[in-house]
C-alpha positions, 0 to 999 in steps of 0.5 A: 518478508522483510521491510524493505520488501514490504515497502517496495511492493507496496509502492508498486501497488500504490502506483495509481497514486501520485508520488506525495501520497504514495509517499505520505502511506509509505512512509505511514506503513514504515511507521507502524512496522517499526512500532511493532518492532518496538514493541518487542515483535521481529521484522518479520512478523510485524510485516506478516501481521500486516497481510499481503501486500495487496489488502493494505494497498487495496484499503488505501487505494479504496480511501482515494476513490470517489463515488465514480470509482475515480483516483486522483483524476483517473479510472482505477482497475483491478486485475487480480493477476497484476494489481491495481493500475490506473488509466486514462 
């Protein structure tokens, strides 16, 4: 997978976050991939080292969950077939 596709899929998985927070996370992962490439790793290899896009998305979303399971003021649910989604 290439960086553009990874970022696109990560953006989709992070949709429970507001636009500002999602943008910060996407920029961070973009930088991680670019840093790896600057160190001589191919784009595909840099992305593959991050694993399935659902794994970093889960880590990011978990960092936004409060003790009652709310994310940015909403409940967060996970469906193994559909990923994370927020509900009111």
